[in-house]
N, C-alpha and C positions, 0 to 999 in steps of 0.2 A: 799734711793731713793724710790720715791713714787711708789705705785703700778701701773702697767699699766692697762689701761682701758680694761676690759674684753670684748672680742666680743661676741655677742650672738651666742649661739650654733645653728648650721645647723639643720634643721628638719629631724628627722630620716626617715620620710616617704616621698618618692619622689612623685611628682605631677603625676597624671595619664597621660599616653601618649595621645596625640590628637587622635581623631577618624579618621580612613582611609578616604580619600577625597570621596570614592565611597559610604559611608554610608549616606552622605548627599545628594545624588542624589535623584530626585523624583522616587517614586515607579515605575511609568509607563516606565521611562528611564531604571531603573534597571531590569525591567522585559524584555524589548527589547534586553538588552544586554545578559542577561542569556538564552533567548530563541534561541540565536545563538548557543548555545551548544547542545549537544545530550542530549537524555533522561538519559543515563548512566551517563554522566558527571554531570547533574544537581543533580541526587539523590546521587551519590557516592562522589561528591566532592563539588560542589557549594553550596549547602545548609548547609554545615558545616563551611563555612568561617566565618560568623558572624551571629547574631541574626536577623539582617535586611534582609540578604539574605535568611535565613531560612523562615522568615515570607513570603517574596516574593515567594519562592518555595513551599509554601502551598497554594497559592492563586489558585482558580480553573481556572483562566484565562491563567495561565502558562501551562496548559495542553490541550489546545484546539488543539494542534498538538503533537502527539506522534510518534517519529521516532526511531524505532528499527530495524535497517537493516544492512547489511553488516557484519554479524557475522559469523565466521567459526563454522560449526555444531560440537558440542561435546555434548553428553547427559547431562553431569552435567551443562555445561553452558546453555543449553536449559531450564533446570529447573529454574536456576536462572533468566534467561531472562523473563520467564514466571511470576515469582513472581514480577519482576520489572514492567512488563507490567500491572498486576493487580494493583499495588500500584498507577501507573501513572493514570490509568483509573478511579480508586476510587477518586483520588485527583481532577479529572476533574469535579465531581459532575454533571455530566450530560451534560457539555459543550464541550464534544470532538467533534471536527470538522473533523480531519483528522488522521488516524493512518495508519502505515507502518510497518509490521513485517517480519522478514526473518531468514530462517533456524531453526524456531521453531514455535510452535502454533499447537493447536488441537481443536477438537470440544468444548471441556470444555471451553477452553480459548475464544473461538469465542462466545459462549453462554454468558460468563462472560461479554464480551465487548457488546454484543447486549443488555444485561439487564440493562445496565448503560449508553447507548450512543444512545438515540433515536433521537439526532440531527446530527448524523454523515452524512458528505457529501461525504468523500472520503475514501475508503478501498483498501489497497494494500497488498496482500498476496503473499510472495515469498518462494518457497521451502518448502511447507508444505506437498508436495508430498501426501501421501494417509492418512493423519491424520485428515482431516475433516469429513469423514464418514457420508455425509449428513448434516453436521452441518451448511452449508451455507444456505440451504433451511430455516432451522428452524431460524437462526439469521436474515435472510432477512426480516422477518415479523416485526422486530423491527427497520428497517432502512427506514422509509417512505420518508426520505429527501435525500437518497443517489443518488449522481449524477455521481460518478466515481467509478467503480469496475474493478481493475487491478489485474489479477491472472497469476502468473508465476510459472511453474514447480509444479503445484498442480492440483491433479485430482479433477473434479466436474462432476456431472451427468446431464443428461437432465432435470430431475426433478429439480435440483438446479437452472438451468437456467429458467425454467418455473416459479418457485416461486419467484425468484428474479425479473423477468419481471413483475410479476403481482403485487408484493409488493412494488417495487422501481419505481413508475411511472415516477419519475424525472430523471431516468437514461439516462445519455447522452453519457458516454464514457464507453466501455465494452473491456478489453484485456483479451485474454485466450490464453496463452502459456503454454500448458501441458508439453511440453518437449519431448525429444526422449524417455524417459523411458515409457511415455504413448503411444507414436506413435506407438511403436513396437507392442504393443497388441490391439490397438484399430483400428477395421476395418473401412473403409470409411462409411458404412451403420450407424454406431454409431455416427460418427462425422456429418453425414448428419442430423441425428435425431436432434443432437444439433443445427445446423444451422436452421433447420425448427422451433425449439423451439425459437431461436433469432429472426427470422422474424416474428413469430407469437405473441411473448410476449414482445418483446422490440421495439415497432414501433418508439419511440422517440429518438432513437440513432442518434447521430451526428458523432461518432468516434468509429470505431470497429477494432480490430486487432485480428487476428486468426493465430499466428505464429505456424508453424510446425502442422498444422491440416491437418487431411486426408479427409476433405470434398471434395466432387466433384463438377462438374458443377451444379448438382441438388441441393445441398445445398446451393451453391452461388445464385442460381436463387431464392430460397426461401428468401434468405436475401434481395436481391435487391427488391423483390415484397412487403416484410413485412416492410421494413425500408427506407421509401421515402425521409427522411430527412438526409440521410448519406452524410457527407462531406468528410471523410477520411476512407479508407479501406486498411488495411495492411494484404496482403496475402503471405508474405515472406515464403519461405520453404513449401508451400502448394503444394506439388509436384503432387497431384492427379487432379489438376485444368487445363484446357486448355482454355486459353483465346484467342484462334485464332477464328475468325468468330464473330457472332452476339453477343455472350455473352461479348466478349471482347470489342466490340464497344460500347455496353450498359454500361458497366463499365466505359469507358472513358468518355461517355456523362454524366453519372448520378453522377459520383464520382469526386470531384475536386482533391483531393489528393490520387491517387491510387499507392500502391506499389504491384507490381506483384510477382508471386512466385519465379523467378529468379532474382529479384532486389538484389543489394548489401545489405549486413547486417553489412557493416563496422561501421555504426554509431549506431548499436544496442546495448543496455547496456550489453546484455548477450552474452555468446558464442554461436552463432547460424550461421553456414555456410552452404551454399548450398551444396558445395562438400561432405559434411558428410552423405547427404541422397538421393543421385541419385538413389541409389538401390531401393527406394521406388516407383519409376516409374513403375517397372515391378509388384510390389505388387498392385497397383491400376489398 
């Protein structure tokens, strides 16, 4: 019986699998997709998926916006977040446009950001409490293009406000919500001093929010006199202000969007209810 024709042996090496479809996307589209993730997700996960994504994640343009917020405070977590923040700022290579940090941050970190982010336009600090220790005044000198400064549950001084106003001439939006922890120990005279500093040093403001602030009519008058371009003013939970009479009429005439001390806070992003602070009327 003739020998059967031998079939060629199959190659022992399997062909490489095809590249995932996302690898073929243009870099700008990949960047747009990845930027929809948070800073943590990019650094901890996305950049490890493939070499293409890793390359995109090292592009400075990826780090024009850094979003590090909504984290529950734990001391160990705060230290990790600070390291992540520093890495993201370093990768931006001076292109950082907007940054938001919450539940961590201190004077050293703010100084680090300032030294590498002279193009910054938007700065949001949430729940840094007393950790800045005058660092804002020092950092502001390196933010000549800053347009928005939003500060929540973080103590700053009159000097901070003065230096910010003099250094950040393009500032259009300022939010200061020190929170009840600062409200208890800050007398109206000190918050009036801050209000006077706002009126004197931030004349270009269009939007101002002073939530849970102890300023009185005197401080509000200084703001209205010094900030003629104000379009919106949020005074919710400012229980030492009385808008009955001439001052109230002036606010209504000068301000397009006015939120008064007793207005609802149901649309406010943080827990801030008028009923919590009624006892401060007697204090003022």
